C-alpha positions, 0 to 999 in steps of 0.5 A, a space after each residue: 903038235 899038228 895042230 900048233 903047226 896049222 895054226 902058226 904055219 898059215 901065215 908062213 911062220 916057222 914053229 920051233 922045237 927043242 926035244 930036250 925040253 919039249 918047248 916049242 916057239 914062233 916069232 911074232 911077224 907081222 901079218 898083212 893083207 894083198 888085196 887083188 883085183 882081177 881087172 877085165 873092161 871095168 872103167 866104170 867101177 873100179 875107182 869106186 872098188 879101190 875107194 873102199 879098200 882105203 876105206 879103212 880096210 888098208 893097214 901098213 904093210 897091206 898091198 894091192 895087187 890089181 891085174 888088167 886082163 887084156 882090158 880094150 877100154 879105159 882100164 889101164 889108163 886108170 890104173 896107170 893113174 892110180 898107181 902113180 897116186 897110191 904106193 900101195 897099188 901094183 899094176 900087172 898087165 895081161 897082153 890077151 885076155 886069159 880069164 878070171 882064173 888066170 888074173 886071180 892066179 897072176 895077182 896071188 903069185 905076184 903077191 909079197 903078203 901071206 893074207 890074200 883078199 880076193 875083191 872083184 873089180 866092180 864090188 864095195 867093201 864096207 868101212 873097216 870090215 876087213 880087220 875085223 875079218 882078218 882078226 876072226 880068221 887068225 883067232 879061228 885057226 882058219 885058212 878062210 874066213 867070209 863076210 856072212 851077207 852078200 849086199 846085192 845093189 844096182 846103180 847106187 850102193 844104197 839101192 841095195 836090192 837083195 841079199 845072200 845070207 851064209 850060215 856063221 861057223 864053219 863051212 863044210 864039203 856037205 856045205 857046199 854040195 848042199 846049196 850054191 849060196 856057198 862063200 866061194 861062189 861070190 869068191 870075195 872072201 880073205 885066205 891064206 897064200 899057202 892054202 891057195 897054193 895046197 889047193 893048187 890055185 884057181 881052176 883057168 879053164 872053169 870060166 864064171 866057176 872059178 871062184 866056186 872051183 876054188 873055193 872046192 879045192 880049198 875044202 877038198 885039200 883040208 882047208 878050214 874056212 869060216 863065215 864071220 856073223 853080222 858082216 857083209 860087203 856090197 855085191 853088184 848085181 846085174 843081169 848080165 853078169 857072167 855067172 847070170 849069163 852062165 847059169 842061163 846058158 847052161 855051161 856051169 854043170 858040165 864045168 863043176 863036174 870037171 872040177 868036182 872029179 879032180 877029187 872024186 875019192 871024196 865023194 860017195 860012188 853012188 853019187 860019182 855016177 849021178 855027177 857024171 850023168 846029170 847035166 843039171 845036178 849042180 843047179 838042182 843042189 838045194 833039192 839033190 845034195 852030193 854025199 861026202 865021204 866020211 873021214 876020221 875025226 879028230 875029237 881033242 883038236 878045237 880043245 887044243 885049238 882053244 889052248 892056242 888062242 889062248 896063247 895068241 892073245 897073251 
């Protein structure tokens, strides 16, 4: 029953159960996506990003929710023009810059659909890639699904300089505490609005770690995250990016510590002390892992989930 409930309530569907006949049923409803884009001073890139959504990724019932986070360039004018052209676009304006975490939370809270794809305002989706990712999320019983590759580019999308490659399959807290190369570090992936609510949203104090912190919160609150093999999107690369500047300025570890200590009960006691005293633990994850307490396993959960998948396809 728990597996059935988790599978269908991800999309806001009610599971009906008749105790007398021991029959359960759900009424299928459309599963649509709200693409959210936090936008700040992105006049040079935002149109290309939006065009990539329309390149085989936006289906009927989907929407695009853009939060203009107090931009001081021509971003607001561009978004106003695009909103008049495309009925699927919804624009929300922050009177002042509140940061990426706040912009993402505003976008999700104003979205109408039960699936969210967060896309940064300078990144590019591959053609027809999101529908396949949605199918993978649904059939895997996951609450979040990521592409496997980040293909970094400079200037032209044909100028791919390097790649980040995630391991395919399930992502765990152990993975998050073994490497910085996990889906939350990029933040551009698909997830359920239910998992956003369970996680308490993006940490708005986290600056460049808002998406990493959100990914951590999702896993810490029980969301299942998966990575779809042989899939990718284009991630713009720059030495002056917010993420790179934060790493160079040694800002990330104190913020990561604050995020993780919200769930200190999940961490082995010896490592809680390490987190609080070592100001470089976050950048040293590849060599010094953080250990997570092991909970009880559910041995038949995956078998039940496989049966539900057969029913879903039927």
